[in-house]
MARMARRO-283431 format. One record per residue (C-alpha): residue number from 0; residue in three letters; x, y, z. Coordinates in Angstrom, 2 decimals, decimal comma, padded with zeros to 5 digits. Example, Ala and Ser with C-alpha at 12.3 -4.5 7.8 and 13.67 -1.06 7.14 Angstrom:
REM residues 2
pt k: 0&r: Ala&px: 012,30&py: -004,50&pz: 007,80;
pt k: 1&r: Ser&px: 013,67&py: -001,06&pz: 007,14;
REM end
This chain:
REM residues 168
pt k: 0&r: Asp&px: -009,76&py: -009,33&pz: 010,57;
pt k: 1&r: Lys&px: -006,41&py: -009,62&pz: 011,68;
pt k: 2&r: Leu&px: -005,41&py: -007,07&pz: 009,33;
pt k: 3&r: Phe&px: -007,14&py: -004,20&pz: 011,98;
pt k: 4&r: Lys&px: -005,87&py: -005,78&pz: 014,93;
pt k: 5&r: Leu&px: -002,74&py: -004,13&pz: 014,50;
pt k: 6&r: Lys&px: -000,81&py: -001,80&pz: 016,75;
pt k: 7&r: Phe&px: -000,12&py: 001,65&pz: 015,50;
pt k: 8&r: Lys&px: 001,01&py: 005,17&pz: 016,22;
pt k: 9&r: Val&px: 000,21&py: 008,43&pz: 013,51;
pt k: 10&r: Tyr&px: 003,10&py: 011,61&pz: 014,21;
pt k: 11&r: Asn&px: 002,82&py: 015,14&pz: 013,41;
pt k: 12&r: Asp&px: -001,37&py: 014,42&pz: 011,57;
pt k: 13&r: Asp&px: -001,78&py: 017,92&pz: 012,12;
pt k: 14&r: Tyr&px: 000,14&py: 019,24&pz: 008,56;
pt k: 15&r: Leu&px: -002,61&py: 016,74&pz: 007,76;
pt k: 16&r: Asn&px: -005,47&py: 018,66&pz: 009,29;
pt k: 17&r: Lys&px: -004,04&py: 021,92&pz: 008,12;
pt k: 18&r: Ala&px: -004,18&py: 020,95&pz: 004,35;
pt k: 19&r: Arg&px: -007,51&py: 019,64&pz: 004,51;
pt k: 20&r: Glu&px: -008,65&py: 022,71&pz: 006,43;
pt k: 21&r: Lys&px: -007,35&py: 025,06&pz: 003,35;
pt k: 22&r: Lys&px: -008,91&py: 022,30&pz: 000,92;
pt k: 23&r: Gln&px: -005,90&py: 021,46&pz: -000,78;
pt k: 24&r: Gly&px: -005,22&py: 018,12&pz: -002,00;
pt k: 25&r: Ile&px: -001,98&py: 016,25&pz: -000,60;
pt k: 26&r: Met&px: 000,85&py: 014,22&pz: -002,17;
pt k: 27&r: Phe&px: 002,76&py: 012,14&pz: 000,18;
pt k: 28&r: Leu&px: 006,45&py: 011,49&pz: -000,79;
pt k: 29&r: Cys&px: 007,56&py: 008,05&pz: 000,75;
pt k: 30&r: Gly&px: 009,62&py: 005,47&pz: 000,30;
pt k: 31&r: His&px: 008,14&py: 002,17&pz: -001,37;
pt k: 32&r: Phe&px: 007,90&py: -000,56&pz: 001,96;
pt k: 33&r: Thr&px: 005,37&py: -002,82&pz: 002,01;
pt k: 34&r: Cys&px: 003,82&py: -001,45&pz: 005,77;
pt k: 35&r: Val&px: 002,95&py: 001,32&pz: 002,91;
pt k: 36&r: Glu&px: 000,16&py: -001,05&pz: 002,50;
pt k: 37&r: Ile&px: -000,67&py: -001,64&pz: 005,34;
pt k: 38&r: Ile&px: -000,35&py: 001,70&pz: 006,90;
pt k: 39&r: Ala&px: -003,26&py: 003,03&pz: 004,25;
pt k: 40&r: Gln&px: -005,23&py: 000,07&pz: 004,94;
pt k: 41&r: Leu&px: -004,86&py: 000,91&pz: 008,95;
pt k: 42&r: Leu&px: -005,99&py: 003,96&pz: 008,89;
pt k: 43&r: Ser&px: -008,94&py: 003,71&pz: 005,74;
pt k: 44&r: Asp&px: -011,75&py: 005,27&pz: 008,39;
pt k: 45&r: Asp&px: -009,76&py: 008,42&pz: 008,53;
pt k: 46&r: Tyr&px: -008,22&py: 008,97&pz: 005,59;
pt k: 47&r: Asp&px: -009,10&py: 008,87&pz: 001,91;
pt k: 48&r: Tyr&px: -005,81&py: 007,64&pz: -000,12;
pt k: 49&r: Asn&px: -005,31&py: 007,64&pz: -003,69;
pt k: 50&r: Phe&px: -002,56&py: 004,89&pz: -005,42;
pt k: 51&r: Ile&px: 000,33&py: 006,11&pz: -008,26;
pt k: 52&r: Tyr&px: 000,94&py: 002,42&pz: -009,10;
pt k: 53&r: Arg&px: 002,91&py: 001,62&pz: -012,24;
pt k: 54&r: Pro&px: 000,51&py: -000,45&pz: -014,05;
pt k: 55&r: His&px: 002,08&py: -004,86&pz: -014,32;
pt k: 56&r: Glu&px: 002,51&py: -006,43&pz: -017,58;
pt k: 57&r: Asn&px: 000,61&py: -008,75&pz: -016,83;
pt k: 58&r: Leu&px: -003,53&py: -008,44&pz: -016,52;
pt k: 59&r: Tyr&px: -003,67&py: -011,12&pz: -013,41;
pt k: 60&r: Ile&px: -001,64&py: -009,53&pz: -011,61;
pt k: 61&r: Asp&px: -002,50&py: -005,74&pz: -012,20;
pt k: 62&r: Asn&px: -005,74&py: -006,51&pz: -011,19;
pt k: 63&r: Leu&px: -005,47&py: -008,05&pz: -008,15;
pt k: 64&r: Ile&px: -003,03&py: -004,96&pz: -007,69;
pt k: 65&r: Val&px: -005,72&py: -003,24&pz: -008,30;
pt k: 66&r: Lys&px: -008,12&py: -004,75&pz: -006,33;
pt k: 67&r: Gly&px: -006,20&py: -005,19&pz: -003,24;
pt k: 68&r: Arg&px: -005,66&py: -001,51&pz: -002,83;
pt k: 69&r: Gln&px: -009,21&py: -000,41&pz: -004,16;
pt k: 70&r: Arg&px: -010,49&py: -003,04&pz: -001,32;
pt k: 71&r: Phe&px: -010,54&py: -000,19&pz: 001,40;
pt k: 72&r: Gly&px: -012,42&py: 002,95&pz: -000,41;
pt k: 73&r: His&px: -009,16&py: 003,48&pz: -001,99;
pt k: 74&r: Lys&px: -007,93&py: 004,25&pz: -005,78;
pt k: 75&r: Ala&px: -005,64&py: 003,19&pz: -007,94;
pt k: 76&r: Ile&px: -004,20&py: 005,88&pz: -010,42;
pt k: 77&r: Arg&px: -001,90&py: 005,12&pz: -013,16;
pt k: 78&r: Arg&px: 000,89&py: 006,54&pz: -013,06;
pt k: 79&r: Asp&px: 000,75&py: 007,86&pz: -016,52;
pt k: 80&r: Asp&px: -002,64&py: 009,73&pz: -015,97;
pt k: 81&r: Ile&px: -001,68&py: 013,52&pz: -015,24;
pt k: 82&r: Arg&px: -005,02&py: 014,02&pz: -015,37;
pt k: 83&r: Ala&px: -006,08&py: 012,26&pz: -012,29;
pt k: 84&r: Met&px: -003,59&py: 013,05&pz: -010,43;
pt k: 85&r: Leu&px: -004,89&py: 016,69&pz: -011,14;
pt k: 86&r: Thr&px: -008,53&py: 016,25&pz: -010,89;
pt k: 87&r: Cys&px: -007,77&py: 014,60&pz: -007,94;
pt k: 88&r: Leu&px: -005,71&py: 016,97&pz: -005,52;
pt k: 89&r: Lys&px: -008,49&py: 019,77&pz: -006,81;
pt k: 90&r: Asn&px: -010,54&py: 018,11&pz: -005,40;
pt k: 91&r: Ser&px: -008,78&py: 018,49&pz: -002,13;
pt k: 92&r: Gly&px: -007,80&py: 014,75&pz: -002,83;
pt k: 93&r: Ser&px: -004,98&py: 012,66&pz: -001,73;
pt k: 94&r: Met&px: -002,23&py: 010,80&pz: -003,29;
pt k: 95&r: Ile&px: 000,70&py: 008,30&pz: -001,85;
pt k: 96&r: Asn&px: 003,71&py: 008,97&pz: -004,25;
pt k: 97&r: Leu&px: 005,94&py: 006,48&pz: -003,92;
pt k: 98&r: Leu&px: 009,92&py: 008,40&pz: -004,76;
pt k: 99&r: Asp&px: 011,61&py: 005,49&pz: -006,66;
pt k: 100&r: Gln&px: 009,47&py: 004,83&pz: -009,84;
pt k: 101&r: Asp&px: 010,22&py: 005,67&pz: -013,31;
pt k: 102&r: Met&px: 007,67&py: 008,01&pz: -014,94;
pt k: 103&r: Gly&px: 010,33&py: 007,95&pz: -018,62;
pt k: 104&r: Pro&px: 013,20&py: 010,43&pz: -019,14;
pt k: 105&r: Asn&px: 010,34&py: 012,88&pz: -019,32;
pt k: 106&r: Ser&px: 009,24&py: 013,28&pz: -015,87;
pt k: 107&r: Ser&px: 012,26&py: 011,46&pz: -013,63;
pt k: 108&r: Asp&px: 014,90&py: 013,19&pz: -012,97;
pt k: 109&r: Phe&px: 018,47&py: 010,58&pz: -012,94;
pt k: 110&r: Val&px: 020,00&py: 010,64&pz: -009,38;
pt k: 111&r: Pro&px: 022,97&py: 008,66&pz: -007,85;
pt k: 112&r: Phe&px: 021,93&py: 005,44&pz: -005,49;
pt k: 113&r: Phe&px: 024,69&py: 003,71&pz: -004,19;
pt k: 114&r: Gly&px: 025,93&py: 004,60&pz: -007,41;
pt k: 115&r: Val&px: 023,51&py: 003,93&pz: -009,70;
pt k: 116&r: Gln&px: 021,89&py: 006,15&pz: -011,57;
pt k: 117&r: Thr&px: 018,43&py: 005,53&pz: -010,22;
pt k: 118&r: Ala&px: 015,16&py: 006,93&pz: -010,99;
pt k: 119&r: Thr&px: 013,25&py: 009,27&pz: -008,68;
pt k: 120&r: Leu&px: 009,96&py: 011,51&pz: -009,55;
pt k: 121&r: Ser&px: 011,62&py: 015,24&pz: -007,67;
pt k: 122&r: Ser&px: 010,11&py: 017,97&pz: -010,82;
pt k: 123&r: Ile&px: 007,22&py: 015,93&pz: -011,98;
pt k: 124&r: Leu&px: 005,42&py: 015,89&pz: -008,59;
pt k: 125&r: Tyr&px: 006,55&py: 019,65&pz: -007,63;
pt k: 126&r: Lys&px: 004,92&py: 020,09&pz: -011,70;
pt k: 127&r: Ile&px: 001,56&py: 018,71&pz: -009,78;
pt k: 128&r: Ala&px: 002,08&py: 020,73&pz: -006,88;
pt k: 129&r: Lys&px: 001,89&py: 023,75&pz: -008,64;
pt k: 130&r: Arg&px: -000,61&py: 023,02&pz: -010,77;
pt k: 131&r: Ser&px: -003,17&py: 022,12&pz: -007,95;
pt k: 132&r: Asp&px: -002,09&py: 024,20&pz: -005,44;
pt k: 133&r: Ala&px: -001,16&py: 020,70&pz: -003,42;
pt k: 134&r: Gln&px: 000,70&py: 020,28&pz: -000,46;
pt k: 135&r: Ile&px: 003,49&py: 018,14&pz: -000,34;
pt k: 136&r: Ile&px: 003,68&py: 016,41&pz: 003,56;
pt k: 137&r: Pro&px: 006,78&py: 013,81&pz: 003,46;
pt k: 138&r: Ala&px: 005,41&py: 010,59&pz: 005,13;
pt k: 139&r: Met&px: 007,48&py: 007,74&pz: 006,56;
pt k: 140&r: Phe&px: 005,69&py: 004,47&pz: 007,17;
pt k: 141&r: Tyr&px: 007,78&py: 001,67&pz: 009,32;
pt k: 142&r: Arg&px: 007,36&py: -001,61&pz: 011,46;
pt k: 143&r: Glu&px: 008,98&py: -001,00&pz: 014,74;
pt k: 144&r: Ala&px: 011,28&py: -003,89&pz: 016,55;
pt k: 145&r: Asp&px: 008,36&py: -005,10&pz: 018,42;
pt k: 146&r: Gly&px: 006,12&py: -005,11&pz: 015,88;
pt k: 147&r: Glu&px: 004,09&py: -001,86&pz: 016,43;
pt k: 148&r: Tyr&px: 003,04&py: 000,08&pz: 012,81;
pt k: 149&r: Thr&px: 004,16&py: 003,76&pz: 012,68;
pt k: 150&r: Leu&px: 003,34&py: 006,84&pz: 010,72;
pt k: 151&r: Lys&px: 005,37&py: 009,97&pz: 010,97;
pt k: 152&r: Phe&px: 004,38&py: 013,03&pz: 008,52;
pt k: 153&r: Tyr&px: 006,31&py: 016,21&pz: 008,10;
pt k: 154&r: Lys&px: 006,24&py: 019,76&pz: 007,69;
pt k: 155&r: Pro&px: 005,51&py: 020,28&pz: 003,98;
pt k: 156&r: Leu&px: 007,96&py: 021,18&pz: 001,50;
pt k: 157&r: Val&px: 008,34&py: 024,78&pz: 000,06;
pt k: 158&r: Phe&px: 009,56&py: 025,48&pz: -003,38;
pt k: 159&r: Asp&px: 011,04&py: 028,65&pz: -004,04;
pt k: 160&r: Asn&px: 009,67&py: 030,31&pz: -006,41;
pt k: 161&r: Asn&px: 011,85&py: 030,89&pz: -008,83;
pt k: 162&r: Leu&px: 012,65&py: 027,58&pz: -009,56;
pt k: 163&r: Thr&px: 012,23&py: 026,88&pz: -013,37;
pt k: 164&r: Glu&px: 009,77&py: 024,36&pz: -015,39;
pt k: 165&r: Glu&px: 012,31&py: 023,42&pz: -017,25;
pt k: 166&r: Lys&px: 014,13&py: 020,44&pz: -016,01;
pt k: 167&r: Lys&px: 018,34&py: 021,81&pz: -016,56;
REM end
């Protein structure tokens, strides 16, 4: 398979290992780029991911998306299935969250993005992480000019305990 012949580098995976040692779930926060799909497949031998996804209106297309993501053993969790997300994280699982997903006005925050109010998943992810005792680890996946892929993990986010559960 051509995919596994690609070159890639991983940086700062010690953040993942520390969370796994503590038996904590991991929520990866990353941008919505095609290479997130590629990186997850490249690392499928070492890491198990669950993808959070928005079901497609066309059931045929939706089935293709889900089967493609599950091809290497990953699971696809519907973006509205909070119970499945909590179960995954409470069982020390990990899931990839694409920050630009619109989960509706009660679960998304809308912030200016190039002058346009755009949905982002800040408050709902905090609530899920808090309820499941999961680590939130930002990640960046990208392709270098030479064709090599890079995956960088960043220090887990730490939230102020004074944050409220209510949206302002």
